[in-house]
Each structure stands twice: as structure tokens, then as C-alpha cells.
C-alpha positions as CSV (number, residue, x, y, z in Angstrom):
1,M,16.5,73.9,253.2
2,G,15.2,76.6,250.8
3,T,17.4,79.0,248.9
4,S,18.3,81.5,251.6
5,I,21.9,82.1,252.3
6,D,23.3,81.4,255.7
7,A,24.9,84.8,256.4
8,N,26.9,83.5,259.4
9,R,28.5,80.8,257.3
10,L,29.4,83.3,254.6
11,A,30.9,85.7,257.2
12,R,33.4,83.0,258.2
13,R,34.8,82.4,254.8
14,K,35.9,84.4,251.8
15,L,33.7,84.2,248.7
16,D,35.2,83.5,245.3
17,L,34.5,86.5,243.2
18,N,34.5,84.3,240.1
19,S,31.8,81.9,241.3
20,A,29.7,83.6,244.0
21,T,26.1,84.2,243.1
22,A,24.5,87.6,243.3
23,E,22.6,86.3,246.4
24,E,25.9,85.3,248.1
25,L,27.5,88.6,247.2
26,Q,24.6,90.5,248.8
27,A,25.4,88.7,252.1
28,I,28.6,90.8,252.3
29,E,28.2,94.1,254.2
30,G,28.2,96.9,251.7
31,V,27.0,94.9,248.7
32,D,23.5,95.7,247.7
33,E,21.4,94.2,244.9
34,E,22.7,96.7,242.3
35,L,26.4,96.1,243.1
36,A,26.0,92.3,243.1
37,R,24.3,92.5,239.7
38,R,27.2,94.7,238.3
39,I,29.8,92.2,239.7
40,V,28.0,89.2,238.1
41,E,27.5,91.1,234.8
42,H,31.2,92.1,234.7
43,R,32.3,88.6,235.4
44,Q,30.1,87.2,232.6
45,Q,31.1,89.9,230.0
46,E,34.9,89.8,230.8
47,G,35.4,86.1,231.5
48,G,36.0,86.6,235.2
49,F,38.1,88.7,237.5
50,K,41.9,88.3,237.3
51,D,42.6,89.9,240.6
52,L,40.8,91.9,243.3
53,D,41.9,95.2,241.7
54,D,39.4,94.4,238.9
55,L,36.7,95.4,241.4
56,L,37.6,98.9,240.6
57,R,35.8,98.4,237.2
58,V,32.5,98.0,239.0
59,T,32.8,100.0,242.1
60,G,34.8,102.9,243.7
61,K,38.1,102.5,245.4
62,K,36.8,102.8,248.9
63,A,34.1,100.1,248.4
64,A,36.6,97.8,246.6
65,E,39.1,98.1,249.5
66,A,36.3,97.2,252.0
67,L,35.3,94.2,250.0
68,R,38.8,92.7,249.8
69,R,38.6,91.2,253.2
70,S,35.5,89.2,252.2
71,L,36.6,88.0,248.7
72,T,39.1,85.8,247.0
73,I,39.8,85.0,243.4
74,G,39.4,81.5,242.0
75,P,39.7,80.3,238.5
76,S,37.6,82.3,236.0
């Protein structure tokens, strides 16, 4: 099994911004290691994301808009 992420599986579903691991986030096109780290740190420091607009606190508007189609918000 291992710890690798099945990118095809992730591409078919939206990731929960409040529970996705950094590794899972990196499977999204446009999310590199640094952005994944910032997302996870923000979530830990702020107690989670309330809505997808909170992505603007960790990335620019253009990137946040592109990520919306791949993410959802679950309980923080």
C-alpha cells in the first residue's frame, strides 16, 4: 500500500480543506509543497477554514479561485 497518494482518486473528488494532509493538497494542480505547508499551518493556527474565501489569507486571488473547484469545507 505505502503512503503515496492516488492522484487519480483525488482528482475525482473535492478535498476537505479542513482535513486534507499536505501530501493530499499537493496532488492538486497548482499546489506545491510551500503552499500546502502554508494551508496546513493556517488551519492549525486559526482553527480551520470557515469558507473558501479564507484561502486568500494564504495565497493570491487567482490561485484561490483556481483551487475552489478542487476543495470543499468540512467541519473545522
